[in-house]
Structure formats: C-alpha cells, structure tokens
C-alpha positions as CSV (number, residue, x, y, z in Angstrom):
1,M,0.0,0.0,0.0
2,E,3.0,2.3,0.3
3,G,2.9,5.0,-2.3
4,E,-0.8,4.5,-3.0
5,N,-3.2,7.5,-2.9
6,M,-5.2,6.7,0.3
7,S,-8.1,8.9,-0.9
8,E,-8.7,6.9,-4.0
9,P,-10.3,3.5,-3.9
10,V,-8.5,0.5,-5.4
11,R,-10.2,-0.8,-8.5
12,A,-11.0,-4.4,-7.2
13,S,-12.7,-5.6,-10.4
14,D,-13.5,-4.5,-14.0
15,V,-17.0,-6.0,-13.6
16,P,-19.6,-6.0,-10.9
17,F,-20.0,-8.8,-8.4
18,G,-23.3,-10.7,-8.8
19,V,-24.4,-11.9,-5.4
20,E,-27.6,-13.7,-4.3
21,V,-28.7,-11.7,-1.3
22,E,-31.2,-12.9,1.3
23,A,-34.3,-10.8,2.4
24,G,-33.7,-9.1,5.7
25,K,-29.9,-9.8,5.8
26,R,-27.4,-6.9,6.0
27,Y,-24.2,-6.8,3.9
28,F,-21.2,-4.5,4.2
29,W,-19.8,-3.5,0.8
30,C,-16.1,-2.7,0.6
31,A,-15.7,0.9,-0.5
32,C,-11.9,1.0,-0.4
33,G,-11.2,-1.9,-2.8
34,R,-8.6,-3.4,-0.5
35,S,-10.7,-6.2,0.9
36,Q,-9.7,-9.8,0.2
37,T,-13.3,-10.9,0.5
38,Q,-14.7,-8.7,-2.4
39,P,-17.3,-7.3,-2.7
40,F,-17.6,-7.3,1.0
41,C,-15.6,-5.6,3.8
42,D,-12.9,-7.5,5.7
43,G,-11.6,-4.5,7.6
44,S,-8.8,-3.6,5.2
45,H,-9.9,0.0,5.1
46,K,-8.5,0.6,8.6
47,G,-6.1,3.6,8.4
48,T,-7.8,5.0,5.3
49,E,-10.7,7.5,5.0
50,F,-13.0,4.8,3.7
51,V,-15.8,3.0,5.6
52,P,-17.9,0.1,4.3
53,V,-21.4,0.8,3.0
54,K,-24.3,-1.1,4.6
55,Y,-26.8,-2.7,2.3
56,E,-29.9,-4.4,3.6
57,A,-31.7,-6.7,1.3
58,D,-35.5,-6.1,0.9
59,E,-35.9,-9.4,-1.0
60,T,-34.0,-12.5,-1.9
61,T,-32.7,-11.8,-5.3
62,L,-29.5,-11.4,-7.4
63,V,-27.8,-8.0,-6.8
64,F,-24.8,-6.6,-8.6
65,F,-22.4,-4.9,-6.2
66,C,-19.9,-2.4,-7.7
67,G,-16.4,-3.9,-8.3
68,C,-14.6,-0.8,-9.8
69,K,-15.5,1.3,-6.7
70,S,-16.4,4.3,-8.9
71,T,-20.2,3.9,-8.8
72,N,-22.4,6.9,-8.2
73,N,-24.9,4.6,-6.5
74,P,-22.9,2.7,-3.8
75,P,-22.9,-0.1,-3.2
76,L,-24.6,-1.1,-6.4
77,C,-23.2,-1.1,-9.9
78,D,-24.2,1.8,-12.1
79,G,-22.1,0.9,-15.2
80,S,-19.2,3.2,-14.2
81,H,-16.8,0.4,-14.9
82,N,-17.5,0.9,-18.6
83,K,-16.2,4.5,-18.6
C-alpha cells in the first residue's frame, strides 16, 4: 500500500460482483477496494478515510455490487466500470 493514494479506492474488479442476497440480511460493501473478500468488507480500510457501505436486502434476489469502486450509486453497480 505504500505510495498508493489513500483517498482513491483501489479498483477491485473490472466487472460487478453478482451476489444472491437474502431478504432481511445486512451486507457491508467494501468501499476502499482493498478487501480480500470482495465485494464485502474484511476490515482492510483501517487507516484510510473509507468505511464500508451497509446494504440491507429487501428481498431474496440477485444483486450486482460495484467492483470498480467508482459507482455513483454505492454499493450497487451503475455501469461506471464501462467509462
């Protein structure tokens, strides 16, 4: 991490992460891109300005979590990886 800009997230993936979420369950999306358990937080943001984003599933369905960390609709993919 030395030499990295700590105010910019790491691009974890060039595509979104499709995850089957369960109704009523909470998920914590990694906003920094450093987590080894993408797309979810593993605490790797410690020491940065980033915090995970809570997502609570309203229904059991397939959700696409942002992998590039540039979405304007966190934690969900908005197609920013295509830009």
